[in-house]
ZADO-1210 file (C-alpha; in nm, 4 decimals, padded with zeros to 6 digits):
<atoms>
<atom x="-03.3814" y="-19.2125" z="-05.6291" code="MET" pos="1"/>
<atom x="-03.4735" y="-18.9441" z="-05.8715" code="LEU" pos="2"/>
<atom x="-03.4948" y="-18.5912" z="-05.7276" code="THR" pos="3"/>
<atom x="-03.6891" y="-18.2979" z="-05.8758" code="LEU" pos="4"/>
<atom x="-03.3947" y="-18.1718" z="-06.0903" code="SER" pos="5"/>
<atom x="-03.2647" y="-18.5175" z="-06.1930" code="SER" pos="6"/>
<atom x="-03.6011" y="-18.6188" z="-06.3459" code="VAL" pos="7"/>
<atom x="-03.4976" y="-18.3729" z="-06.6169" code="PHE" pos="8"/>
<atom x="-03.1666" y="-18.5562" z="-06.6831" code="ALA" pos="9"/>
<atom x="-03.3560" y="-18.6996" z="-06.9862" code="TYR" pos="10"/>
<atom x="-03.5347" y="-18.5066" z="-07.2587" code="ALA" pos="11"/>
<atom x="-03.8688" y="-18.5464" z="-07.0714" code="GLU" pos="12"/>
<atom x="-03.9497" y="-18.5871" z="-06.6922" code="PRO" pos="13"/>
<atom x="-03.8993" y="-18.9576" z="-06.5921" code="CYS" pos="14"/>
<atom x="-03.9784" y="-19.1578" z="-06.2922" code="ARG" pos="15"/>
<atom x="-03.8473" y="-19.5011" z="-06.2114" code="ARG" pos="16"/>
<atom x="-04.0847" y="-19.8032" z="-06.1760" code="LEU" pos="17"/>
<atom x="-04.0168" y="-19.9393" z="-05.8312" code="THR" pos="18"/>
<atom x="-04.2897" y="-20.2097" z="-05.8153" code="GLY" pos="19"/>
<atom x="-04.5482" y="-20.4066" z="-06.0046" code="LYS" pos="20"/>
<atom x="-04.7990" y="-20.6658" z="-05.8919" code="ASP" pos="21"/>
<atom x="-04.7368" y="-21.0105" z="-06.0620" code="PRO" pos="22"/>
<atom x="-05.0525" y="-20.9607" z="-06.2825" code="THR" pos="23"/>
<atom x="-04.9529" y="-20.6283" z="-06.3992" code="GLY" pos="24"/>
<atom x="-05.2661" y="-20.4604" z="-06.2617" code="HIS" pos="25"/>
<atom x="-05.0747" y="-20.1993" z="-06.0725" code="THR" pos="26"/>
<atom x="-04.7434" y="-20.0090" z="-06.1161" code="LEU" pos="27"/>
<atom x="-04.5720" y="-19.8225" z="-05.8465" code="GLU" pos="28"/>
<atom x="-04.3201" y="-19.5260" z="-05.9220" code="LEU" pos="29"/>
<atom x="-04.0271" y="-19.4120" z="-05.7118" code="ASP" pos="30"/>
<atom x="-04.2346" y="-19.1161" z="-05.5705" code="ASP" pos="31"/>
<atom x="-04.4724" y="-19.3692" z="-05.4092" code="GLY" pos="32"/>
<atom x="-04.7537" y="-19.3190" z="-05.6503" code="SER" pos="33"/>
<atom x="-04.9548" y="-19.6196" z="-05.7520" code="VAL" pos="34"/>
<atom x="-05.1286" y="-19.6569" z="-06.0909" code="TRP" pos="35"/>
<atom x="-05.3999" y="-19.8846" z="-06.2084" code="LYS" pos="36"/>
<atom x="-05.3326" y="-20.0374" z="-06.5485" code="VAL" pos="37"/>
<atom x="-05.6307" y="-20.0551" z="-06.7786" code="HIS" pos="38"/>
<atom x="-05.7472" y="-20.4047" z="-06.8930" code="GLN" pos="39"/>
<atom x="-05.6379" y="-20.3458" z="-07.2645" code="ASN" pos="40"/>
<atom x="-05.2946" y="-20.2807" z="-07.1442" code="SER" pos="41"/>
<atom x="-05.2441" y="-20.5627" z="-06.9009" code="LEU" pos="42"/>
<atom x="-05.0484" y="-20.7908" z="-07.1310" code="PRO" pos="43"/>
<atom x="-04.7865" y="-20.5088" z="-07.2013" code="ARG" pos="44"/>
<atom x="-04.7466" y="-20.4085" z="-06.8355" code="SER" pos="45"/>
<atom x="-04.7059" y="-20.7764" z="-06.7361" code="LYS" pos="46"/>
<atom x="-04.4512" y="-20.8682" z="-07.0069" code="ASN" pos="47"/>
<atom x="-04.2665" y="-20.5397" z="-07.0911" code="PHE" pos="48"/>
<atom x="-04.2554" y="-20.3492" z="-06.7552" code="TYR" pos="49"/>
<atom x="-03.9728" y="-20.4227" z="-06.5124" code="LYS" pos="50"/>
<atom x="-03.8496" y="-20.2661" z="-06.1833" code="GLU" pos="51"/>
<atom x="-03.5951" y="-20.0089" z="-06.2617" code="GLY" pos="52"/>
<atom x="-03.7490" y="-19.8949" z="-06.5986" code="ASP" pos="53"/>
<atom x="-03.7726" y="-19.5323" z="-06.6837" code="LEU" pos="54"/>
<atom x="-04.1388" y="-19.4134" z="-06.7354" code="ILE" pos="55"/>
<atom x="-04.2709" y="-19.0986" z="-06.8858" code="VAL" pos="56"/>
<atom x="-04.6218" y="-18.9967" z="-06.7961" code="ILE" pos="57"/>
<atom x="-04.8455" y="-18.8469" z="-07.0690" code="TYR" pos="58"/>
<atom x="-05.2051" y="-18.7142" z="-07.0484" code="PRO" pos="59"/>
<atom x="-05.4528" y="-18.8875" z="-07.2798" code="VAL" pos="60"/>
<atom x="-05.5999" y="-18.6356" z="-07.5211" code="ILE" pos="61"/>
<atom x="-05.8869" y="-18.8431" z="-07.6528" code="LEU" pos="62"/>
<atom x="-06.0042" y="-19.0145" z="-07.3347" code="ARG" pos="63"/>
<atom x="-06.3185" y="-19.1656" z="-07.4826" code="PHE" pos="64"/>
<atom x="-06.0893" y="-19.3792" z="-07.7110" code="LEU" pos="65"/>
<atom x="-05.8717" y="-19.5220" z="-07.4234" code="SER" pos="66"/>
<atom x="-06.0911" y="-19.4855" z="-07.1138" code="ASP" pos="67"/>
<atom x="-05.8017" y="-19.3572" z="-06.9121" code="SER" pos="68"/>
<atom x="-05.6616" y="-19.0206" z="-06.8136" code="MET" pos="69"/>
<atom x="-05.2962" y="-19.1107" z="-06.8683" code="PHE" pos="70"/>
<atom x="-05.0596" y="-19.3363" z="-07.0408" code="PHE" pos="71"/>
<atom x="-04.6994" y="-19.4492" z="-06.9388" code="PHE" pos="72"/>
<atom x="-04.4336" y="-19.4754" z="-07.2028" code="HIS" pos="73"/>
<atom x="-04.1658" y="-19.7169" z="-07.0916" code="ASN" pos="74"/>
<atom x="-03.8249" y="-19.5741" z="-07.2225" code="LYS" pos="75"/>
<atom x="-03.6538" y="-19.9063" z="-07.1853" code="ASN" pos="76"/>
<atom x="-03.9014" y="-20.1285" z="-07.3726" code="SER" pos="77"/>
<atom x="-04.0812" y="-19.8713" z="-07.5830" code="GLY" pos="78"/>
<atom x="-04.4180" y="-20.0038" z="-07.4704" code="GLN" pos="79"/>
<atom x="-04.7130" y="-19.7824" z="-07.3769" code="ASN" pos="80"/>
<atom x="-04.9804" y="-19.8670" z="-07.1198" code="VAL" pos="81"/>
<atom x="-05.3082" y="-19.6796" z="-07.0338" code="ASN" pos="82"/>
<atom x="-05.3329" y="-19.5974" z="-06.6667" code="VAL" pos="83"/>
<atom x="-05.5144" y="-19.4015" z="-06.3968" code="ASP" pos="84"/>
<atom x="-05.3767" y="-19.2777" z="-06.0712" code="LEU" pos="85"/>
<atom x="-05.4852" y="-19.4969" z="-05.7928" code="SER" pos="86"/>
<atom x="-05.2758" y="-19.3544" z="-05.4968" code="LEU" pos="87"/>
<atom x="-05.0868" y="-19.0285" z="-05.4887" code="GLY" pos="88"/>
<atom x="-04.7117" y="-18.9917" z="-05.3933" code="PRO" pos="89"/>
<atom x="-04.6179" y="-19.0302" z="-05.0292" code="ILE" pos="90"/>
<atom x="-04.5840" y="-18.6873" z="-04.8746" code="SER" pos="91"/>
<atom x="-04.2404" y="-18.6339" z="-04.7226" code="GLY" pos="92"/>
<atom x="-04.0814" y="-18.8974" z="-04.9418" code="ARG" pos="93"/>
<atom x="-03.7852" y="-18.7585" z="-05.1325" code="PRO" pos="94"/>
<atom x="-03.9415" y="-18.8102" z="-05.4680" code="GLY" pos="95"/>
<atom x="-04.2737" y="-18.6457" z="-05.3704" code="CYS" pos="96"/>
<atom x="-04.3179" y="-18.3021" z="-05.5367" code="VAL" pos="97"/>
<atom x="-04.5454" y="-18.0566" z="-05.3542" code="GLU" pos="98"/>
<atom x="-04.6783" y="-17.6980" z="-05.4333" code="ILE" pos="99"/>
<atom x="-04.4687" y="-17.4421" z="-05.2291" code="GLU" pos="100"/>
<atom x="-04.6053" y="-17.1048" z="-05.3656" code="GLU" pos="101"/>
<atom x="-04.8562" y="-16.9946" z="-05.6260" code="ILE" pos="102"/>
<atom x="-04.8569" y="-16.6488" z="-05.7906" code="ASP" pos="103"/>
<atom x="-05.2047" y="-16.6486" z="-05.9328" code="PHE" pos="104"/>
<atom x="-05.1614" y="-16.3053" z="-06.0958" code="TYR" pos="105"/>
<atom x="-04.8661" y="-16.4004" z="-06.3091" code="ARG" pos="106"/>
<atom x="-04.9457" y="-16.7791" z="-06.3370" code="GLY" pos="107"/>
<atom x="-04.6342" y="-16.8855" z="-06.1636" code="ILE" pos="108"/>
<atom x="-04.6050" y="-17.2078" z="-05.9629" code="LEU" pos="109"/>
<atom x="-04.3088" y="-17.3037" z="-05.7309" code="LEU" pos="110"/>
<atom x="-04.2791" y="-17.6784" z="-05.6718" code="LEU" pos="111"/>
<atom x="-04.0448" y="-17.8397" z="-05.4031" code="ARG" pos="112"/>
<atom x="-03.9434" y="-18.2018" z="-05.3663" code="ASP" pos="113"/>
<atom x="-03.8365" y="-18.3889" z="-05.0443" code="GLY" pos="114"/>
<atom x="-03.4760" y="-18.3028" z="-05.0936" code="TYR" pos="115"/>
<atom x="-03.5755" y="-17.9324" z="-05.0951" code="ASN" pos="116"/>
<atom x="-03.5003" y="-17.8873" z="-05.4630" code="ASN" pos="117"/>
<atom x="-03.7212" y="-17.6204" z="-05.6233" code="ARG" pos="118"/>
<atom x="-03.8452" y="-17.5583" z="-05.9778" code="LEU" pos="119"/>
<atom x="-04.0501" y="-17.2659" z="-06.1038" code="THR" pos="120"/>
<atom x="-04.3116" y="-17.3147" z="-06.3752" code="TRP" pos="121"/>
<atom x="-04.5062" y="-17.0684" z="-06.6075" code="GLN" pos="122"/>
<atom x="-04.8664" y="-17.1945" z="-06.6343" code="ILE" pos="123"/>
<atom x="-05.0735" y="-17.2023" z="-06.9551" code="ASN" pos="124"/>
<atom x="-05.2751" y="-16.8813" z="-06.9517" code="SER" pos="125"/>
<atom x="-05.5753" y="-17.0792" z="-07.0500" code="ASP" pos="126"/>
<atom x="-05.5459" y="-17.2715" z="-06.7145" code="SER" pos="127"/>
<atom x="-05.5403" y="-16.9759" z="-06.4751" code="LEU" pos="128"/>
<atom x="-05.8902" y="-17.0205" z="-06.3541" code="THR" pos="129"/>
<atom x="-05.8105" y="-17.3907" z="-06.2897" code="GLN" pos="130"/>
<atom x="-05.4950" y="-17.2926" z="-06.1175" code="LEU" pos="131"/>
<atom x="-05.6915" y="-17.0889" z="-05.8631" code="ARG" pos="132"/>
<atom x="-05.8206" y="-17.4208" z="-05.7222" code="GLN" pos="133"/>
<atom x="-05.4778" y="-17.5453" z="-05.6455" code="TRP" pos="134"/>
<atom x="-05.3253" y="-17.4953" z="-05.2922" code="LYS" pos="135"/>
<atom x="-04.9759" y="-17.4982" z="-05.1344" code="PRO" pos="136"/>
<atom x="-04.8936" y="-17.8422" z="-04.9979" code="GLY" pos="137"/>
<atom x="-05.0768" y="-18.0347" z="-05.2604" code="GLN" pos="138"/>
<atom x="-04.8753" y="-18.3151" z="-05.4351" code="ALA" pos="139"/>
<atom x="-04.8016" y="-18.2762" z="-05.8080" code="VAL" pos="140"/>
<atom x="-04.6781" y="-18.5359" z="-06.0449" code="ILE" pos="141"/>
<atom x="-04.4591" y="-18.4213" z="-06.3374" code="LEU" pos="142"/>
<atom x="-04.5719" y="-18.5493" z="-06.6860" code="GLY" pos="143"/>
<atom x="-04.4838" y="-18.4597" z="-07.0477" code="SER" pos="144"/>
<atom x="-04.6802" y="-18.2766" z="-07.2879" code="ASN" pos="145"/>
<atom x="-04.4146" y="-18.3053" z="-07.5739" code="ARG" pos="146"/>
<atom x="-04.5925" y="-18.5535" z="-07.7916" code="ARG" pos="147"/>
<atom x="-04.9066" y="-18.3420" z="-07.7909" code="HIS" pos="148"/>
<atom x="-04.7172" y="-18.0143" z="-07.8218" code="ALA" pos="149"/>
<atom x="-04.5590" y="-18.1470" z="-08.1437" code="ASN" pos="150"/>
<atom x="-04.8984" y="-18.2498" z="-08.2773" code="ILE" pos="151"/>
<atom x="-05.1191" y="-17.9709" z="-08.1702" code="PHE" pos="152"/>
<atom x="-04.8470" y="-17.6918" z="-08.1797" code="GLY" pos="153"/>
<atom x="-04.8799" y="-17.6114" z="-07.8054" code="SER" pos="154"/>
<atom x="-04.5849" y="-17.4160" z="-07.6665" code="PRO" pos="155"/>
<atom x="-04.6167" y="-17.6016" z="-07.3362" code="TYR" pos="156"/>
<atom x="-04.3968" y="-17.9013" z="-07.2957" code="GLU" pos="157"/>
<atom x="-04.4863" y="-18.0319" z="-06.9590" code="PHE" pos="158"/>
<atom x="-04.8076" y="-18.1496" z="-06.7837" code="SER" pos="159"/>
<atom x="-04.8439" y="-18.0812" z="-06.4143" code="LEU" pos="160"/>
<atom x="-05.0842" y="-18.3281" z="-06.2378" code="ILE" pos="161"/>
<atom x="-05.2490" y="-18.2128" z="-05.9196" code="ASN" pos="162"/>
<atom x="-05.2958" y="-18.5432" z="-05.7342" code="VAL" pos="163"/>
<atom x="-05.5772" y="-18.4075" z="-05.4986" code="GLU" pos="164"/>
<atom x="-05.7768" y="-18.2606" z="-05.7977" code="LYS" pos="165"/>
<atom x="-05.6761" y="-18.5150" z="-06.0549" code="THR" pos="166"/>
<atom x="-05.6341" y="-18.2154" z="-06.2851" code="GLU" pos="167"/>
<atom x="-05.3685" y="-18.1492" z="-06.5577" code="ILE" pos="168"/>
<atom x="-05.2339" y="-17.8150" z="-06.6288" code="ILE" pos="169"/>
<atom x="-04.9771" y="-17.7469" z="-06.9142" code="GLN" pos="170"/>
<atom x="-04.6697" y="-17.5618" z="-06.8092" code="ALA" pos="171"/>
<atom x="-04.3052" y="-17.4628" z="-06.8997" code="ASN" pos="172"/>
<atom x="-04.0074" y="-17.4503" z="-06.6708" code="ARG" pos="173"/>
<atom x="-03.8759" y="-17.1023" z="-06.6071" code="ILE" pos="174"/>
</atoms>
């Protein structure tokens, strides 16, 4: 099981694939989240995604081209699939990350996992209005923004996905 701190043992936050339906339509990660694979990605998810693979979650920038909010990059096979969140992580499960505290004034977010590991984040100042809608106890999925940061010059390397709101905020660990 990956913990909040061990997801960063790699250059980007990784989750482990723990389940897949035989047709490749849904993928489950070690935090209990279930993701629906888009039709155009089914052959890749069926043939190149195996239990135990390491997955990095990225936001899709040009959604009108992919018809999805996210894509998975499989670190083992190198294959990408377009996905949308179908079911959030299971609260209380060790891999589930939840908001513990929010400092709206400074744009600081404190996250905690089921093992009681904590990480602090500096939120993109452009997203402070959006952050005001987030609440302690809501589940957050950690994604990467590194591909987009390299292309668009963003100083924020991570994407924090609020499960309840289905919103993405860029952030850096502090």
